[in-house]
N, C-alpha and C positions, 0 to 999 in steps of 0.2 A: 501131547502123549492119549492116542484115544483111553478110553475107559473101559476097566474088563466089567460084562456081561453082569459078573456078581455084585459089583463094587455098586454100579448103575442101578440092581434092583432091589438094594438095603438103600440106597439114597432116594428112591422113589417114596421106600415106606416112610422116609420120614418126613414125606414133605404134607401138610394137614389141608390143603384142598387143592385144587384142579387150577390152571391157568387158561387163561383166555386164547382162544389163536381166533376167533371172530365174534362181533358183539352179537350176546345171546344173554335173554335173561329169564332163568326157565321157568319164572312167575307170569308170564306174560306170552311169550316164544311157542311153538310148538315148532317141534323138529320131526323129520319122518323117516324111521329106517327106512333105507331102499339096496334094494337085491337086484346084482346083473351077474348072477350064476343062470346056469340054465333051468334051475327051476324059473326063472320068471319067464312065462311063457307070450308076455305082454312086451318082452321086446324080442324083435327078430330081427333077423340080416337086413331086411330093406330100411327096419330103424336107425340101427346104427352106423349105416352105409350114405346115410341123407343125412347131412347135420342139420337140415331144418325142422326133421322129422325125430331127428332126437331130441333137440332141445326142445319141439313141442312133448316130446314124453315126460321129460323131466320137467318143465312149467306147467302140463296138464294135472302130472301125478303130484307136485305140491299146492298145486289149487284146489284140488280136490280134498288133500289132507288136510288144508288151511295151514298151509307148515312155511315157516320160513326159511329152512333148510332142511335138506334130506342129509341123510348121513351112512358111514358103513363102509364096509369093503375089504376092512385087515384081515390076512390070511384067508381072503376069498377065492376060490377059484371061476374066470370068469370067463364069460364067451363073448365078450365084447370085443376082447383086444385081436379077435379076426379080425376087425374092418382095417389095419394098419399094417403093414409089410414091417415095420418097425418091430414087431414082436414075436413075428416070425421064426423060425430056425435058420441056421445057417448048417450048409453043411452036411444037411442030416441031423441036428439034433433037433431037439423036439422044440415048439414053438414055448415063449413065455405066453402064462398065464394068470400064476399066482399072485396078488396082489397085497406088498409087503407096506403099504400107508392106509391112511385113512380120506376117502373124499365126504367134502363140506358141497352141498350143492344147491347154489344158489344165484343170485342176479350177478351179473356183469357188475363191476364198480364196488360189490362188496370190499368193505376194510377186512384186511389183514393184518393182526397185532401180532407180538411178537409174544410168545409165552411166559418167557424167560429173557432176562438181561445177557445179549452177546456181541458180535461182534460179524461183519459180512466174512466167511470163509470164502467162498467164491459166487460167482453169477454167471449167468449163458440166458442167450434165446436156442433152444433145442429144438428148430423149426421144421423139424420134419411129419410131416401129416402123421397124426395121431401120438405124439411125443408129448416133453413137457411143455414145448412153448418156452416163454419167459421165465426163470428159474432162477430163487436164490437160495441160496446153502447159509446159515449161521450158525455159527459155532459159541458153544456156551461150556466156561470149565465152570468145574464142580471137584470138590477134594475128592483126589482121586485120577485125577484126568480131566480131561473133555470127553462132550459127546456132540453130536451137529441136530438140525432140524432144517429139513429139505422143505418149501413150499414150490408147487410146481402147478402151474397153468394160468400165471400170469398175466397182468396190463404191461405190455413195454415201459409204459413210463414209471412202473416199478422198479426196473432195473436202470433206470436211463442215468440217475444221478448217482449209483453205486461206487464207490468203490473199497476196493479188500479192504481188510480192517476196520472198516467205518463201525464206532459203536451204536449198538440198536439199546433203547431201553425197554424194561420190561414193559410191557402192553403200549408200547409205540405202535402207531401206525402207520408201518414200512411199506407197506403193496397192497393192490388191490386184485378183484378176479380177474380176469384177460376175456374179453372175447375169440369168438374162435379165431379170426387169423392169427389173433398173437397169447394164442393157448393150447396150440397142437390140432389144434381145428375140433375141440370137443366142447360141449355147452359147459356154459359158466359154472366153474367150482375151482375148490384149491382142493389140492393132491398135499397131504401134510403127512411128511413120515420124518421118525424116529431112528438115527442112524451113528451107533458106535463108534466104526473103524470106515473113514472113507476109503480106506485102500486104494488113496493115490486118483480118486477123481476130484473133479475141479468144476465147479458148474453141473454136475451132474454127478446121479445114482441113480442103480438100476430102480425102479419101480415096481418093476413087473420081473417077476423070475421061472425059470423052469421047474416043475412041480418036483422032479428029482433032483433040485435043488433049494427045498423048501428048508430044510432045516439049519444049511450053513446062513439065507439069508434071512431066517425070520430069527435067529439066534442072533447078529447085527443088525438086527431093524424091530427092535420089541415094538409092544402094542403101542400107539401115539396119546389112546386115550387113557394110559396110566400115568399122562401128563395134560390132557385136557378135561378129563371125566366128561365126555358131553353123550355120551352113547347110554347110560341111564335116563338119560331124558328121553329117548327114543320111543316113537309111538309105529 
C-alpha cells in the first residue's frame, strides 16, 4: 500500500542523516547548481536540439566550475523540454514543462547507489527521443506503507540483469549513468524522483507535468533532496 504523504513526511523527520544516490564527498567534491529555466540565457534552442552542443554545454559548465556534478531541477519550470514531442500537449492540452525530480549531471558510467534498501518494482527502456531511456523503479517499505524511487537516463546494462522483485541493498551500486543512445538522447545524468503512489505505472512514471497539474504531482512526488540532502552543498 502506498504511504500517505503526511506519514511519509513524519518518517522523513525521523531520519538522522541523508542517504547517497551517487558517490560524493562534500569535503573534497564540488557540486554546481544548474538552471534549466528561461532565465538561463546560455541555453538556446540550438543548444538543446543538438545533442553534441548540449553535452558540450554541460561539460564546459562543470569544468568551469571545477565541479564533479551539476544538480537541481525539482519544481523547476523548464524550457528545455521543447526539444522533444514526448512533452508536447496532445489534443489541445498544455505541454509538460514542470520537473518533478532532481537531476544530477556528470560523466557517463557514473555509479548510482541505492539510498535505501528496497526491491525492484519495475524497469523499462523508455527509448523515445527525450524520454527516460533505461529506467529503474525501486519500492521501499517503511512503517505505514511503501514509497518508490525512480532512476532515469541509465545505461542499458543497468537493466539487463534485473528481475522484478530483486532485492537491492542500501548503498548498493546497482546502475550507471547512460550515454545518449541509452538515456533518451540527453547529456549523461541521473533523474532521481520520489513517488508515493505509482498509480498503476510500471517501468515509468511522469517526471515532468503540465503546470496546471502542479499541485497533484508535487504532492505525490516530494522533493528528492529531503532524502539525499545534496542541494545544500551546491554553489
